[in-house]
PDB file as gemmi writes it, atoms N, CA and C in Angstrom:
CRYST1    1.000    1.000    1.000  90.00  90.00  90.00 P 1                      
ATOM      1  N   MET A   1     105.628 -84.670 100.828  1.00  0.00           N  
ATOM      2  CA  MET A   1     104.247 -84.353 100.532  1.00  0.00           C  
ATOM      3  C   MET A   1     103.957 -82.909 100.997  1.00  0.00           C  
ATOM      4  N   THR A   2     103.385 -82.130 100.094  1.00  0.00           N  
ATOM      5  CA  THR A   2     103.102 -80.705 100.459  1.00  0.00           C  
ATOM      6  C   THR A   2     101.639 -80.557 100.838  1.00  0.00           C  
ATOM      7  N   THR A   3     101.424 -79.574 101.711  1.00  0.00           N  
ATOM      8  CA  THR A   3     100.061 -79.290 102.158  1.00  0.00           C  
ATOM      9  C   THR A   3      99.441 -78.318 101.175  1.00  0.00           C  
ATOM     10  N   PRO A   4      98.208 -78.572 100.718  1.00  0.00           N  
ATOM     11  CA  PRO A   4      97.580 -77.644  99.802  1.00  0.00           C  
ATOM     12  C   PRO A   4      97.340 -76.320 100.427  1.00  0.00           C  
ATOM     13  N   GLU A   5      97.463 -75.234  99.622  1.00  0.00           N  
ATOM     14  CA  GLU A   5      97.230 -73.900 100.157  1.00  0.00           C  
ATOM     15  C   GLU A   5      95.791 -73.750 100.613  1.00  0.00           C  
ATOM     16  N   ARG A   6      95.672 -73.007 101.717  1.00  0.00           N  
ATOM     17  CA  ARG A   6      94.354 -72.764 102.278  1.00  0.00           C  
ATOM     18  C   ARG A   6      93.652 -71.666 101.478  1.00  0.00           C  
ATOM     19  N   ILE A   7      92.396 -71.875 101.204  1.00  0.00           N  
ATOM     20  CA  ILE A   7      91.585 -70.856 100.509  1.00  0.00           C  
ATOM     21  C   ILE A   7      90.416 -70.546 101.438  1.00  0.00           C  
ATOM     22  N   ASP A   8      90.290 -69.252 101.814  1.00  0.00           N  
ATOM     23  CA  ASP A   8      89.217 -68.825 102.666  1.00  0.00           C  
ATOM     24  C   ASP A   8      88.065 -68.341 101.816  1.00  0.00           C  
ATOM     25  N   ASP A   9      86.856 -68.697 102.183  1.00  0.00           N  
ATOM     26  CA  ASP A   9      85.650 -68.267 101.520  1.00  0.00           C  
ATOM     27  C   ASP A   9      85.174 -66.917 102.063  1.00  0.00           C  
ATOM     28  N   VAL A  10      84.823 -66.003 101.159  1.00  0.00           N  
ATOM     29  CA  VAL A  10      84.340 -64.688 101.560  1.00  0.00           C  
ATOM     30  C   VAL A  10      82.985 -64.506 100.901  1.00  0.00           C  
ATOM     31  N   SER A  11      81.939 -64.460 101.718  1.00  0.00           N  
ATOM     32  CA  SER A  11      80.582 -64.236 101.200  1.00  0.00           C  
ATOM     33  C   SER A  11      80.349 -62.759 100.909  1.00  0.00           C  
ATOM     34  N   ILE A  12      79.965 -62.490  99.648  1.00  0.00           N  
ATOM     35  CA  ILE A  12      79.767 -61.084  99.255  1.00  0.00           C  
ATOM     36  C   ILE A  12      78.303 -60.719  99.241  1.00  0.00           C  
ATOM     37  N   GLY A  13      77.405 -61.707  99.469  1.00  0.00           N  
ATOM     38  CA  GLY A  13      75.974 -61.426  99.541  1.00  0.00           C  
ATOM     39  C   GLY A  13      75.366 -61.030  98.222  1.00  0.00           C  
ATOM     40  N   GLY A  14      75.937 -61.431  97.122  1.00  0.00           N  
ATOM     41  CA  GLY A  14      75.404 -61.120  95.792  1.00  0.00           C  
ATOM     42  C   GLY A  14      76.073 -61.962  94.724  1.00  0.00           C  
ATOM     43  N   ASP A  15      75.932 -61.512  93.474  1.00  0.00           N  
ATOM     44  CA  ASP A  15      76.481 -62.262  92.366  1.00  0.00           C  
ATOM     45  C   ASP A  15      77.879 -61.844  91.934  1.00  0.00           C  
ATOM     46  N   GLY A  16      78.238 -60.584  92.223  1.00  0.00           N  
ATOM     47  CA  GLY A  16      79.559 -60.095  91.744  1.00  0.00           C  
ATOM     48  C   GLY A  16      79.997 -58.912  92.535  1.00  0.00           C  
ATOM     49  N   ILE A  17      81.285 -58.614  92.415  1.00  0.00           N  
ATOM     50  CA  ILE A  17      81.893 -57.471  93.114  1.00  0.00           C  
ATOM     51  C   ILE A  17      83.170 -57.091  92.355  1.00  0.00           C  
ATOM     52  N   ARG A  18      83.542 -55.847  92.391  1.00  0.00           N  
ATOM     53  CA  ARG A  18      84.753 -55.416  91.712  1.00  0.00           C  
ATOM     54  C   ARG A  18      86.006 -55.812  92.548  1.00  0.00           C  
ATOM     55  N   LEU A  19      87.086 -56.016  91.863  1.00  0.00           N  
ATOM     56  CA  LEU A  19      88.337 -56.477  92.527  1.00  0.00           C  
ATOM     57  C   LEU A  19      88.747 -55.534  93.651  1.00  0.00           C  
ATOM     58  N   GLY A  20      88.762 -54.247  93.381  1.00  0.00           N  
ATOM     59  CA  GLY A  20      89.193 -53.278  94.401  1.00  0.00           C  
ATOM     60  C   GLY A  20      88.286 -53.305  95.625  1.00  0.00           C  
ATOM     61  N   GLN A  21      87.001 -53.421  95.376  1.00  0.00           N  
ATOM     62  CA  GLN A  21      86.048 -53.493  96.533  1.00  0.00           C  
ATOM     63  C   GLN A  21      86.237 -54.762  97.319  1.00  0.00           C  
ATOM     64  N   PHE A  22      86.492 -55.879  96.589  1.00  0.00           N  
ATOM     65  CA  PHE A  22      86.665 -57.144  97.251  1.00  0.00           C  
ATOM     66  C   PHE A  22      87.883 -57.173  98.166  1.00  0.00           C  
ATOM     67  N   LEU A  23      88.978 -56.566  97.731  1.00  0.00           N  
ATOM     68  CA  LEU A  23      90.204 -56.536  98.574  1.00  0.00           C  
ATOM     69  C   LEU A  23      89.934 -55.851  99.888  1.00  0.00           C  
ATOM     70  N   LYS A  24      89.143 -54.763  99.868  1.00  0.00           N  
ATOM     71  CA  LYS A  24      88.814 -54.075 101.102  1.00  0.00           C  
ATOM     72  C   LYS A  24      87.797 -54.884 101.936  1.00  0.00           C  
ATOM     73  N   TYR A  25      86.765 -55.392 101.281  1.00  0.00           N  
ATOM     74  CA  TYR A  25      85.685 -56.144 101.942  1.00  0.00           C  
ATOM     75  C   TYR A  25      86.243 -57.393 102.650  1.00  0.00           C  
ATOM     76  N   ALA A  26      87.203 -58.055 102.004  1.00  0.00           N  
ATOM     77  CA  ALA A  26      87.781 -59.277 102.551  1.00  0.00           C  
ATOM     78  C   ALA A  26      88.794 -58.984 103.638  1.00  0.00           C  
ATOM     79  N   GLY A  27      89.122 -57.682 103.813  1.00  0.00           N  
ATOM     80  CA  GLY A  27      90.069 -57.307 104.901  1.00  0.00           C  
ATOM     81  C   GLY A  27      91.508 -57.486 104.455  1.00  0.00           C  
ATOM     82  N   LEU A  28      91.791 -57.663 103.188  1.00  0.00           N  
ATOM     83  CA  LEU A  28      93.171 -57.828 102.718  1.00  0.00           C  
ATOM     84  C   LEU A  28      93.918 -56.473 102.699  1.00  0.00           C  
ATOM     85  N   LEU A  29      93.158 -55.408 102.405  1.00  0.00           N  
ATOM     86  CA  LEU A  29      93.743 -54.043 102.432  1.00  0.00           C  
ATOM     87  C   LEU A  29      92.731 -53.093 103.053  1.00  0.00           C  
ATOM     88  N   ASP A  30      93.244 -51.975 103.594  1.00  0.00           N  
ATOM     89  CA  ASP A  30      92.360 -51.061 104.332  1.00  0.00           C  
ATOM     90  C   ASP A  30      91.848 -49.912 103.549  1.00  0.00           C  
ATOM     91  N   SER A  31      92.612 -49.385 102.633  1.00  0.00           N  
ATOM     92  CA  SER A  31      92.210 -48.153 101.932  1.00  0.00           C  
ATOM     93  C   SER A  31      92.224 -48.320 100.420  1.00  0.00           C  
ATOM     94  N   GLY A  32      91.480 -47.458  99.762  1.00  0.00           N  
ATOM     95  CA  GLY A  32      91.436 -47.444  98.319  1.00  0.00           C  
ATOM     96  C   GLY A  32      92.795 -47.178  97.726  1.00  0.00           C  
ATOM     97  N   GLY A  33      93.598 -46.299  98.393  1.00  0.00           N  
ATOM     98  CA  GLY A  33      94.925 -46.024  97.916  1.00  0.00           C  
ATOM     99  C   GLY A  33      95.846 -47.240  97.959  1.00  0.00           C  
ATOM    100  N   ASP A  34      95.753 -47.996  99.034  1.00  0.00           N  
ATOM    101  CA  ASP A  34      96.529 -49.242  99.154  1.00  0.00           C  
ATOM    102  C   ASP A  34      96.124 -50.265  98.081  1.00  0.00           C  
ATOM    103  N   VAL A  35      94.817 -50.324  97.845  1.00  0.00           N  
ATOM    104  CA  VAL A  35      94.259 -51.258  96.852  1.00  0.00           C  
ATOM    105  C   VAL A  35      94.826 -50.898  95.450  1.00  0.00           C  
ATOM    106  N   LYS A  36      94.714 -49.605  95.128  1.00  0.00           N  
ATOM    107  CA  LYS A  36      95.183 -49.177  93.837  1.00  0.00           C  
ATOM    108  C   LYS A  36      96.663 -49.475  93.604  1.00  0.00           C  
ATOM    109  N   GLU A  37      97.481 -49.198  94.595  1.00  0.00           N  
ATOM    110  CA  GLU A  37      98.927 -49.402  94.536  1.00  0.00           C  
ATOM    111  C   GLU A  37      99.241 -50.908  94.392  1.00  0.00           C  
ATOM    112  N   ALA A  38      98.600 -51.750  95.202  1.00  0.00           N  
ATOM    113  CA  ALA A  38      98.878 -53.180  95.168  1.00  0.00           C  
ATOM    114  C   ALA A  38      98.506 -53.786  93.821  1.00  0.00           C  
ATOM    115  N   ILE A  39      97.368 -53.339  93.254  1.00  0.00           N  
ATOM    116  CA  ILE A  39      96.918 -53.857  91.946  1.00  0.00           C  
ATOM    117  C   ILE A  39      97.852 -53.375  90.827  1.00  0.00           C  
ATOM    118  N   ILE A  40      98.142 -52.110  90.813  1.00  0.00           N  
ATOM    119  CA  ILE A  40      99.013 -51.536  89.752  1.00  0.00           C  
ATOM    120  C   ILE A  40     100.415 -52.174  89.802  1.00  0.00           C  
ATOM    121  N   ASP A  41     100.906 -52.446  91.006  1.00  0.00           N  
ATOM    122  CA  ASP A  41     102.240 -53.030  91.155  1.00  0.00           C  
ATOM    123  C   ASP A  41     102.273 -54.525  90.881  1.00  0.00           C  
ATOM    124  N   GLY A  42     101.135 -55.118  90.590  1.00  0.00           N  
ATOM    125  CA  GLY A  42     101.101 -56.540  90.206  1.00  0.00           C  
ATOM    126  C   GLY A  42     101.134 -57.509  91.356  1.00  0.00           C  
ATOM    127  N   PHE A  43     100.724 -57.076  92.563  1.00  0.00           N  
ATOM    128  CA  PHE A  43     100.765 -57.963  93.731  1.00  0.00           C  
ATOM    129  C   PHE A  43      99.462 -58.757  93.936  1.00  0.00           C  
ATOM    130  N   VAL A  44      98.468 -58.543  93.084  1.00  0.00           N  
ATOM    131  CA  VAL A  44      97.183 -59.178  93.222  1.00  0.00           C  
ATOM    132  C   VAL A  44      96.929 -60.141  92.051  1.00  0.00           C  
ATOM    133  N   SER A  45      96.472 -61.342  92.367  1.00  0.00           N  
ATOM    134  CA  SER A  45      96.148 -62.299  91.310  1.00  0.00           C  
ATOM    135  C   SER A  45      94.674 -62.703  91.394  1.00  0.00           C  
ATOM    136  N   VAL A  46      94.116 -63.030  90.247  1.00  0.00           N  
ATOM    137  CA  VAL A  46      92.766 -63.555  90.153  1.00  0.00           C  
ATOM    138  C   VAL A  46      92.879 -64.857  89.403  1.00  0.00           C  
ATOM    139  N   ASN A  47      92.410 -65.929  90.050  1.00  0.00           N  
ATOM    140  CA  ASN A  47      92.476 -67.270  89.467  1.00  0.00           C  
ATOM    141  C   ASN A  47      93.892 -67.628  89.013  1.00  0.00           C  
ATOM    142  N   GLY A  48      94.869 -67.228  89.796  1.00  0.00           N  
ATOM    143  CA  GLY A  48      96.257 -67.591  89.525  1.00  0.00           C  
ATOM    144  C   GLY A  48      97.041 -66.720  88.555  1.00  0.00           C  
ATOM    145  N   GLU A  49      96.384 -65.657  88.029  1.00  0.00           N  
ATOM    146  CA  GLU A  49      97.045 -64.782  87.105  1.00  0.00           C  
ATOM    147  C   GLU A  49      97.006 -63.326  87.612  1.00  0.00           C  
ATOM    148  N   ILE A  50      98.139 -62.625  87.505  1.00  0.00           N  
ATOM    149  CA  ILE A  50      98.199 -61.221  87.926  1.00  0.00           C  
ATOM    150  C   ILE A  50      97.172 -60.420  87.143  1.00  0.00           C  
ATOM    151  N   ASP A  51      96.414 -59.586  87.851  1.00  0.00           N  
ATOM    152  CA  ASP A  51      95.421 -58.723  87.207  1.00  0.00           C  
ATOM    153  C   ASP A  51      95.621 -57.313  87.733  1.00  0.00           C  
ATOM    154  N   ARG A  52      95.787 -56.388  86.776  1.00  0.00           N  
ATOM    155  CA  ARG A  52      96.047 -54.979  87.145  1.00  0.00           C  
ATOM    156  C   ARG A  52      94.834 -54.086  86.940  1.00  0.00           C  
ATOM    157  N   ARG A  53      93.640 -54.687  86.881  1.00  0.00           N  
ATOM    158  CA  ARG A  53      92.405 -53.951  86.661  1.00  0.00           C  
ATOM    159  C   ARG A  53      91.621 -53.876  87.964  1.00  0.00           C  
ATOM    160  N   ARG A  54      91.680 -52.733  88.599  1.00  0.00           N  
ATOM    161  CA  ARG A  54      90.976 -52.564  89.903  1.00  0.00           C  
ATOM    162  C   ARG A  54      89.468 -52.760  89.720  1.00  0.00           C  
ATOM    163  N   GLY A  55      88.925 -52.355  88.570  1.00  0.00           N  
ATOM    164  CA  GLY A  55      87.501 -52.471  88.337  1.00  0.00           C  
ATOM    165  C   GLY A  55      87.062 -53.777  87.773  1.00  0.00           C  
ATOM    166  N   ARG A  56      87.963 -54.765  87.725  1.00  0.00           N  
ATOM    167  CA  ARG A  56      87.573 -56.062  87.177  1.00  0.00           C  
ATOM    168  C   ARG A  56      86.391 -56.604  87.973  1.00  0.00           C  
ATOM    169  N   GLN A  57      85.406 -57.092  87.237  1.00  0.00           N  
ATOM    170  CA  GLN A  57      84.219 -57.657  87.881  1.00  0.00           C  
ATOM    171  C   GLN A  57      84.516 -59.128  88.251  1.00  0.00           C  
ATOM    172  N   LEU A  58      84.506 -59.451  89.528  1.00  0.00           N  
ATOM    173  CA  LEU A  58      84.723 -60.808  89.988  1.00  0.00           C  
ATOM    174  C   LEU A  58      83.390 -61.537  89.953  1.00  0.00           C  
ATOM    175  N   GLN A  59      83.458 -62.830  89.728  1.00  0.00           N  
ATOM    176  CA  GLN A  59      82.284 -63.694  89.706  1.00  0.00           C  
ATOM    177  C   GLN A  59      82.394 -64.690  90.851  1.00  0.00           C  
ATOM    178  N   LEU A  60      81.285 -65.267  91.207  1.00  0.00           N  
ATOM    179  CA  LEU A  60      81.301 -66.308  92.256  1.00  0.00           C  
ATOM    180  C   LEU A  60      82.260 -67.419  91.859  1.00  0.00           C  
ATOM    181  N   GLY A  61      83.076 -67.836  92.789  1.00  0.00           N  
ATOM    182  CA  GLY A  61      84.034 -68.907  92.529  1.00  0.00           C  
ATOM    183  C   GLY A  61      85.431 -68.397  92.190  1.00  0.00           C  
ATOM    184  N   ASP A  62      85.582 -67.106  91.835  1.00  0.00           N  
ATOM    185  CA  ASP A  62      86.895 -66.575  91.524  1.00  0.00           C  
ATOM    186  C   ASP A  62      87.742 -66.589  92.788  1.00  0.00           C  
ATOM    187  N   ILE A  63      89.050 -66.798  92.617  1.00  0.00           N  
ATOM    188  CA  ILE A  63      89.982 -66.863  93.719  1.00  0.00           C  
ATOM    189  C   ILE A  63      90.961 -65.696  93.597  1.00  0.00           C  
ATOM    190  N   VAL A  64      90.988 -64.871  94.629  1.00  0.00           N  
ATOM    191  CA  VAL A  64      91.872 -63.699  94.664  1.00  0.00           C  
ATOM    192  C   VAL A  64      93.042 -63.997  95.568  1.00  0.00           C  
ATOM    193  N   GLY A  65      94.245 -63.716  95.101  1.00  0.00           N  
ATOM    194  CA  GLY A  65      95.442 -63.918  95.900  1.00  0.00           C  
ATOM    195  C   GLY A  65      96.151 -62.609  96.174  1.00  0.00           C  
ATOM    196  N   PHE A  66      96.649 -62.478  97.426  1.00  0.00           N  
ATOM    197  CA  PHE A  66      97.418 -61.303  97.817  1.00  0.00           C  
ATOM    198  C   PHE A  66      98.281 -61.680  99.018  1.00  0.00           C  
ATOM    199  N   GLU A  67      99.584 -61.445  98.932  1.00  0.00           N  
ATOM    200  CA  GLU A  67     100.522 -61.698 100.003  1.00  0.00           C  
ATOM    201  C   GLU A  67     100.402 -63.075 100.638  1.00  0.00           C  
ATOM    202  N   GLY A  68     100.305 -64.068  99.811  1.00  0.00           N  
ATOM    203  CA  GLY A  68     100.252 -65.456 100.302  1.00  0.00           C  
ATOM    204  C   GLY A  68      98.909 -65.917 100.792  1.00  0.00           C  
ATOM    205  N   ARG A  69      97.926 -65.027 100.760  1.00  0.00           N  
ATOM    206  CA  ARG A  69      96.545 -65.413 101.164  1.00  0.00           C  
ATOM    207  C   ARG A  69      95.688 -65.598  99.922  1.00  0.00           C  
ATOM    208  N   ARG A  70      94.766 -66.511  99.977  1.00  0.00           N  
ATOM    209  CA  ARG A  70      93.842 -66.742  98.856  1.00  0.00           C  
ATOM    210  C   ARG A  70      92.414 -66.745  99.370  1.00  0.00           C  
ATOM    211  N   MET A  71      91.578 -66.001  98.681  1.00  0.00           N  
ATOM    212  CA  MET A  71      90.175 -65.846  99.069  1.00  0.00           C  
ATOM    213  C   MET A  71      89.278 -66.178  97.888  1.00  0.00           C  
ATOM    214  N   ARG A  72      88.230 -66.981  98.160  1.00  0.00           N  
ATOM    215  CA  ARG A  72      87.270 -67.345  97.098  1.00  0.00           C  
ATOM    216  C   ARG A  72      86.004 -66.477  97.278  1.00  0.00           C  
ATOM    217  N   VAL A  73      85.525 -65.933  96.144  1.00  0.00           N  
ATOM    218  CA  VAL A  73      84.304 -65.132  96.137  1.00  0.00           C  
ATOM    219  C   VAL A  73      83.107 -66.098  96.238  1.00  0.00           C  
ATOM    220  N   CYS A  74      82.294 -65.939  97.269  1.00  0.00           N  
ATOM    221  CA  CYS A  74      81.101 -66.777  97.483  1.00  0.00           C  
ATOM    222  C   CYS A  74      79.880 -65.915  97.658  1.00  0.00           C  
ATOM    223  N   ALA A  75      78.689 -66.517  97.395  1.00  0.00           N  
ATOM    224  CA  ALA A  75      77.400 -65.796  97.529  1.00  0.00           C  
ATOM    225  C   ALA A  75      77.082 -65.607  99.016  1.00  0.00           C  
TER     226      ALA A  75                                                      
END                                                                             
């Protein structure tokens, strides 16, 4: 029996946020340069699929994955 992956909720205080901003806000990456590189290199997923658009608009409930961590966008 496997343990389900943990998903941490990150409250953004609004209705939406861009993927690059979310990665920094959630503490997954520190700088815009690191964010850009991670996204372009295909290390970031949104709802289980690799997404290479730093400006992608995330919606409430979207799940962002990076380096084995998963974060859900919450109000």
